[in-house]
C-alpha positions in Angstrom: 0.0 0.0 0.0 2.8 2.4 0.8 4.1 2.9 -2.8 0.6 4.2 -3.7 0.5 6.9 -1.0 1.8 10.4 -1.3 4.6 11.4 1.0 2.4 13.9 2.8 -0.3 11.3 3.4 2.3 8.8 4.6 3.5 11.3 7.2 0.0 11.5 8.7 -0.4 7.8 9.3 1.0 5.9 12.3 0.4 2.2 12.9 0.8 1.2 16.5 0.8 -2.2 18.1 0.7 -1.0 21.7 -2.7 0.5 22.6 -1.1 2.5 25.4 0.5 4.7 22.7 -2.9 5.7 21.6 -3.4 7.5 24.9 -0.6 9.9 23.9 -2.9 11.1 21.1 -6.4 10.4 22.1 -8.1 11.4 25.4 -8.9 8.4 27.6 -12.6 9.3 27.7 -12.8 9.3 23.9 -10.9 6.1 23.4 -13.1 2.9 23.4 -12.7 0.4 26.1 -11.4 -2.2 23.6 -8.4 0.0 23.0 -7.6 0.9 26.6 -9.9 3.9 27.1 -13.1 4.6 29.1 -15.6 5.1 26.3 -18.4 2.5 26.4 -20.3 3.8 23.4 -22.4 1.2 21.6 -23.4 1.8 18.0 -27.1 1.4 17.4 -27.3 0.7 13.7 -31.1 0.4 13.5 -31.9 3.8 15.0 -29.3 5.5 12.8 -30.6 3.7 9.7 -34.2 4.8 10.4 -33.1 8.4 10.8 -31.3 8.3 7.4 -34.3 6.9 5.7 -36.4 9.8 7.1 -34.0 12.4 5.7 -33.5 11.0 2.2 -36.0 9.0 0.2 -34.8 5.5 -0.8 -33.0 5.1 -4.1 -35.3 3.8 -6.8 -35.0 3.1 -10.5 -35.8 6.7 -11.2 -32.3 7.5 -9.9 -30.4 4.9 -12.0 -32.9 3.6 -14.5 -33.3 4.3 -18.2 -35.0 7.7 -17.6 -32.2 8.9 -15.5 -29.6 7.7 -18.0 -31.4 9.5 -20.8 -31.5 12.7 -18.8 -27.7 12.4 -18.1 -26.9 11.7 -21.7 -29.0 14.7 -22.8 -27.3 16.9 -20.3 -23.9 15.7 -21.4 -24.7 16.3 -25.1 -25.9 19.8 -24.3 -22.7 20.5 -22.4 -20.5 19.2 -25.3 -22.4 21.4 -27.8 -21.9 24.4 -25.6 -18.1 23.7 -25.3 -17.9 23.2 -29.0 -19.7 26.4 -29.7 -17.4 28.3 -27.3 -14.3 26.7 -28.8 -15.5 27.7 -32.3 -16.1 31.3 -31.1 -12.7 31.4 -29.5 -11.1 29.9 -32.6 -12.7 32.5 -34.9 -11.2 35.3 -32.8 -7.8 33.9 -32.7 -7.6 33.0 -36.5 -8.8 36.4 -37.7 -6.2 38.5 -39.5 -6.1 42.1 -40.6 
């Protein structure tokens, strides 16, 4: 993995084998009990999942189906036409001679 990481990113990563070293960087009340801290927090997946469903509607075929693909293609085609038109306008100005 190391060859794929940027030097700056590598400098931010520390792998430790002794959990006591974590206490040098993380407050004992924030560190989970499994890692030598006092935090006994238990993740409740179901309550969090229900909350997410209330905020955002579930993904349906309208998000990824044929209709959505057609809309994305139309938008992309329009964008390409706009870029081509701009390029042609810029090209006309740069090739004009007196």
